[in-house]
DRENDO-1510 file (C-alpha; in Angstrom, 1 decimal, always signed):
<recs>
REC; n; res; u; v; w
REC; 1; MET; +64.3; +75.0; +93.9 .
REC; 2; ASN; +65.3; +78.1; +92.4 .
REC; 3; GLU; +65.3; +78.1; +88.6 .
REC; 4; HIS; +67.6; +80.4; +86.4 .
REC; 5; LEU; +67.4; +80.6; +82.7 .
REC; 6; LEU; +70.4; +82.4; +81.3 .
REC; 7; LYS; +71.1; +83.5; +78.0 .
REC; 8; ILE; +75.0; +83.5; +77.4 .
REC; 9; LEU; +76.4; +84.7; +74.0 .
REC; 10; ILE; +79.9; +83.4; +72.6 .
REC; 11; VAL; +81.4; +86.0; +70.2 .
REC; 12; GLY; +84.8; +86.5; +68.5 .
REC; 13; ASP; +86.4; +86.2; +65.1 .
REC; 14; GLY; +85.5; +83.5; +62.8 .
REC; 15; ASN; +87.7; +80.3; +63.2 .
REC; 16; VAL; +88.8; +81.1; +66.8 .
REC; 17; GLY; +87.2; +78.0; +68.1 .
REC; 18; LYS; +83.8; +79.4; +69.4 .
REC; 19; SER; +81.5; +76.3; +68.1 .
REC; 20; SER; +84.0; +73.8; +69.3 .
REC; 21; PHE; +84.0; +75.3; +72.6 .
REC; 22; VAL; +80.4; +75.1; +72.9 .
REC; 23; HIS; +80.3; +71.6; +71.5 .
REC; 24; ARG; +82.9; +70.7; +74.0 .
REC; 25; TYR; +81.2; +72.3; +77.0 .
REC; 26; VAL; +77.8; +70.9; +76.0 .
REC; 27; ASN; +78.4; +67.6; +74.6 .
REC; 28; GLY; +81.9; +66.9; +76.2 .
REC; 29; GLN; +83.3; +66.2; +72.6 .
REC; 30; PHE; +85.9; +67.8; +70.2 .
REC; 31; ASN; +84.9; +68.1; +66.6 .
REC; 32; GLN; +88.3; +68.3; +64.3 .
REC; 33; ALA; +86.2; +69.3; +61.2 .
REC; 34; TYR; +85.5; +73.0; +60.6 .
REC; 35; LYS; +82.1; +74.3; +59.4 .
REC; 36; MET; +81.4; +78.0; +59.4 .
REC; 37; THR; +78.4; +79.1; +61.7 .
REC; 38; MET; +75.9; +81.1; +59.5 .
REC; 39; GLY; +74.3; +83.8; +61.7 .
REC; 40; VAL; +73.8; +82.1; +65.0 .
REC; 41; ASP; +73.7; +78.5; +66.5 .
REC; 42; TYR; +72.4; +77.7; +70.0 .
REC; 43; SER; +72.6; +75.0; +72.5 .
REC; 44; VAL; +71.0; +74.4; +75.8 .
REC; 45; LYS; +72.7; +73.1; +78.9 .
REC; 46; LEU; +71.4; +72.1; +82.3 .
REC; 47; LEU; +73.2; +72.8; +85.7 .
REC; 48; LEU; +72.3; +71.8; +89.1 .
REC; 49; TRP; +74.3; +74.5; +90.5 .
REC; 50; SER; +73.6; +73.8; +94.2 .
REC; 51; ASP; +71.1; +72.3; +96.4 .
REC; 52; LYS; +68.6; +75.3; +95.8 .
REC; 53; ASP; +69.4; +76.3; +92.3 .
REC; 54; LYS; +69.2; +74.9; +88.9 .
REC; 55; VAL; +70.4; +76.7; +86.0 .
REC; 56; THR; +69.5; +76.5; +82.5 .
REC; 57; LEU; +72.0; +77.7; +79.9 .
REC; 58; GLN; +71.0; +78.9; +76.7 .
REC; 59; ILE; +74.2; +79.4; +74.6 .
REC; 60; TRP; +74.3; +81.5; +71.7 .
REC; 61; ASP; +77.0; +81.0; +69.2 .
REC; 62; ILE; +77.3; +84.0; +67.1 .
REC; 63; ALA; +79.2; +83.9; +63.6 .
REC; 64; GLY; +82.2; +86.2; +63.5 .
REC; 65; GLN; +82.2; +86.9; +59.9 .
REC; 66; GLU; +81.8; +90.8; +59.2 .
REC; 67; ARG; +78.6; +90.2; +57.1 .
REC; 68; PHE; +76.7; +88.7; +60.0 .
REC; 69; ILE; +77.4; +91.6; +62.5 .
REC; 70; SER; +74.6; +93.8; +61.5 .
REC; 71; MET; +72.3; +91.2; +62.8 .
REC; 72; ASN; +74.0; +91.0; +66.4 .
REC; 73; ARG; +71.5; +93.5; +68.1 .
REC; 74; ILE; +68.7; +91.0; +67.5 .
REC; 75; TYR; +70.8; +88.3; +68.6 .
REC; 76; TYR; +72.1; +89.9; +71.6 .
REC; 77; LYS; +68.5; +90.7; +73.2 .
REC; 78; GLY; +68.0; +89.4; +76.6 .
REC; 79; ALA; +71.7; +88.2; +77.1 .
REC; 80; LEU; +72.9; +88.4; +80.6 .
REC; 81; GLY; +76.4; +87.1; +80.2 .
REC; 82; CYS; +79.1; +86.6; +77.3 .
REC; 83; VAL; +82.3; +85.0; +76.3 .
REC; 84; VAL; +84.6; +86.8; +74.0 .
REC; 85; MET; +87.3; +84.4; +72.5 .
REC; 86; PHE; +90.3; +84.8; +70.3 .
REC; 87; ASP; +93.0; +82.5; +69.0 .
REC; 88; VAL; +96.6; +83.0; +70.7 .
REC; 89; THR; +98.2; +82.2; +67.5 .
REC; 90; ASN; +96.4; +84.7; +65.5 .
REC; 91; SER; +96.9; +88.4; +66.9 .
REC; 92; ALA; +94.2; +89.9; +64.8 .
REC; 93; SER; +91.6; +87.9; +66.5 .
REC; 94; PHE; +93.0; +89.4; +69.6 .
REC; 95; LEU; +92.8; +92.9; +68.4 .
REC; 96; SER; +89.5; +92.4; +67.3 .
REC; 97; CYS; +88.2; +91.5; +70.8 .
REC; 98; ARG; +87.9; +95.3; +71.5 .
REC; 99; HIS; +85.3; +95.8; +68.7 .
REC; 100; TRP; +83.4; +92.7; +70.2 .
REC; 101; LYS; +83.4; +94.2; +73.8 .
REC; 102; GLN; +82.5; +97.7; +72.3 .
REC; 103; ASP; +79.7; +96.0; +70.3 .
REC; 104; LEU; +78.4; +94.3; +73.4 .
REC; 105; ASP; +78.6; +97.2; +75.7 .
REC; 106; ASN; +76.6; +99.3; +73.2 .
REC; 107; LYS; +73.8; +96.5; +72.4 .
REC; 108; ALA; +73.7; +94.3; +75.4 .
REC; 109; THR; +72.7; +95.9; +78.9 .
REC; 110; LEU; +71.1; +94.6; +82.1 .
REC; 111; PRO; +68.0; +96.0; +83.3 .
REC; 112; ASP; +70.0; +98.7; +85.4 .
REC; 113; GLY; +71.8; +99.7; +82.4 .
REC; 114; ASN; +75.3; +98.3; +83.4 .
REC; 115; SER; +77.2; +96.0; +80.7 .
REC; 116; ILE; +76.6; +92.3; +80.8 .
REC; 117; PRO; +79.2; +90.2; +82.6 .
REC; 118; CYS; +82.1; +89.2; +80.1 .
REC; 119; ILE; +84.8; +86.7; +80.2 .
REC; 120; LEU; +87.7; +86.9; +77.7 .
REC; 121; LEU; +89.2; +83.4; +76.6 .
REC; 122; ALA; +92.5; +82.9; +74.9 .
REC; 123; ASN; +91.8; +79.6; +72.8 .
REC; 124; LYS; +94.4; +77.1; +71.3 .
REC; 125; CYS; +96.9; +77.7; +74.2 .
REC; 126; ASP; +98.2; +74.0; +73.4 .
REC; 127; LEU; +99.9; +75.2; +70.3 .
REC; 128; ALA; +103.4; +76.1; +70.3 .
REC; 129; GLN; +103.0; +79.0; +67.9 .
REC; 130; ARG; +101.3; +81.3; +70.0 .
REC; 131; VAL; +101.8; +85.2; +69.2 .
REC; 132; VAL; +99.7; +86.8; +72.0 .
REC; 133; SER; +101.4; +87.1; +75.4 .
REC; 134; GLY; +99.6; +86.4; +78.9 .
REC; 135; ASP; +100.9; +89.8; +80.0 .
REC; 136; SER; +99.2; +91.7; +76.9 .
REC; 137; ILE; +96.0; +89.8; +77.6 .
REC; 138; ASP; +95.9; +90.4; +81.3 .
REC; 139; ARG; +96.3; +94.2; +80.6 .
REC; 140; PHE; +93.7; +94.1; +77.9 .
REC; 141; SER; +91.0; +92.3; +80.2 .
REC; 142; LYS; +91.4; +94.9; +82.9 .
REC; 143; ALA; +91.4; +97.9; +80.5 .
REC; 144; ASN; +88.1; +96.7; +78.9 .
REC; 145; GLY; +86.1; +95.8; +81.8 .
REC; 146; PHE; +86.2; +91.9; +81.6 .
REC; 147; VAL; +85.3; +89.9; +84.7 .
REC; 148; SER; +88.1; +87.7; +84.2 .
REC; 149; TRP; +90.3; +86.1; +81.4 .
REC; 150; MET; +91.5; +82.5; +81.0 .
REC; 151; GLU; +93.8; +80.3; +78.7 .
REC; 152; VAL; +91.7; +77.5; +77.1 .
REC; 153; SER; +92.2; +74.7; +75.2 .
REC; 154; VAL; +89.1; +73.2; +73.4 .
REC; 155; LYS; +91.2; +70.4; +71.9 .
REC; 156; GLU; +92.6; +69.4; +75.2 .
REC; 157; ASN; +89.6; +70.3; +77.4 .
REC; 158; LYS; +91.5; +72.8; +79.4 .
REC; 159; ASN; +89.5; +75.2; +81.4 .
REC; 160; VAL; +86.5; +74.8; +79.2 .
REC; 161; GLY; +84.2; +74.0; +82.3 .
REC; 162; GLU; +86.2; +76.2; +84.5 .
REC; 163; ALA; +85.6; +79.4; +82.5 .
REC; 164; MET; +81.7; +78.7; +82.2 .
REC; 165; ARG; +81.6; +78.3; +86.0 .
REC; 166; VAL; +83.3; +81.6; +86.4 .
REC; 167; LEU; +80.9; +83.2; +84.2 .
REC; 168; VAL; +77.8; +81.8; +85.3 .
REC; 169; GLN; +78.8; +82.4; +89.1 .
REC; 170; GLU; +79.3; +86.2; +88.0 .
REC; 171; ILE; +76.0; +86.3; +86.2 .
REC; 172; LEU; +74.1; +84.9; +89.3 .
REC; 173; THR; +75.7; +87.2; +91.7 .
REC; 174; VAL; +74.9; +90.2; +89.6 .
REC; 175; GLN; +71.4; +89.1; +89.1 .
REC; 176; SER; +71.1; +88.5; +92.9 .
REC; 177; SER; +72.2; +92.1; +93.3 .
REC; 178; LEU; +69.7; +94.0; +90.7 .
REC; 179; ASP; +66.4; +95.4; +92.1 .
REC; 180; PRO; +63.9; +92.7; +92.0 .
REC; 181; LEU; +61.2; +95.2; +90.9 .
REC; 182; GLN; +63.1; +96.2; +87.8 .
REC; 183; PRO; +61.5; +94.6; +84.6 .
REC; 184; GLY; +63.7; +91.8; +83.2 .
REC; 185; PRO; +64.6; +91.5; +79.3 .
REC; 186; GLN; +61.3; +91.6; +77.4 .
REC; 187; GLY; +60.3; +89.2; +74.4 .
REC; 188; ASN; +61.1; +85.7; +73.3 .
REC; 189; ILE; +64.9; +85.0; +73.5 .
REC; 190; TYR; +64.6; +81.8; +71.3 .
REC; 191; PRO; +65.7; +82.4; +67.7 .
REC; 192; GLN; +62.6; +82.7; +65.6 .
REC; 193; LEU; +61.9; +80.1; +62.5 .
REC; 194; ASP; +63.3; +82.5; +60.1 .
REC; 195; PRO; +66.1; +82.1; +57.4 .
REC; 196; GLU; +68.1; +84.7; +59.1 .
REC; 197; CYS; +68.5; +82.4; +62.2 .
REC; 198; ASN; +70.4; +79.4; +60.9 .
REC; 199; ARG; +70.9; +76.9; +63.5 .
REC; 200; GLY; +73.5; +74.9; +61.9 .
REC; 201; THR; +76.2; +72.8; +63.8 .
REC; 202; GLY; +79.3; +74.6; +62.7 .
REC; 203; CYS; +82.3; +73.9; +64.7 .
REC; 204; CYS; +84.3; +77.2; +65.0 .
</recs>
């Protein structure tokens, strides 16, 4: 059995549903209460990917508030893939995705120097008051180098598992194509026991 450890980042503005997404994916539950993530929170999920492959996902939920962004280089270290999320009822959160993607491309790279695979997720698609069109998301996704994009509803559990399957498949494909002689990410990719790495259970 081949074992894979994949560190995946979840980024985007505050209150777009990042922590709710992680909680839904890992625990199968939706938490209505909102509690702001401070710094970073992380979760682990084990996938029996195939008869030959077992995948352990280490999912890092990164705080979206501006004052935490200076810490991102530390949190991004060793990441192999990323979810960039926004809220379809909040156009500012969509516009911020360009900043998040540029930040990722600058701070998180694969051993060969390429950008890590990223998927763009449009959350809260169950709400009627959406202000971001599918066409604009599609154009933005293609122009900014995303692997794919999907509309998701964490509340209704729409496309949550499917989005992660697409991302994990892309990560595994990319990893298999890298030169095995190249060194992988160095260092401990778990958060240090440090006040800067608060591991609370915020929901968004």
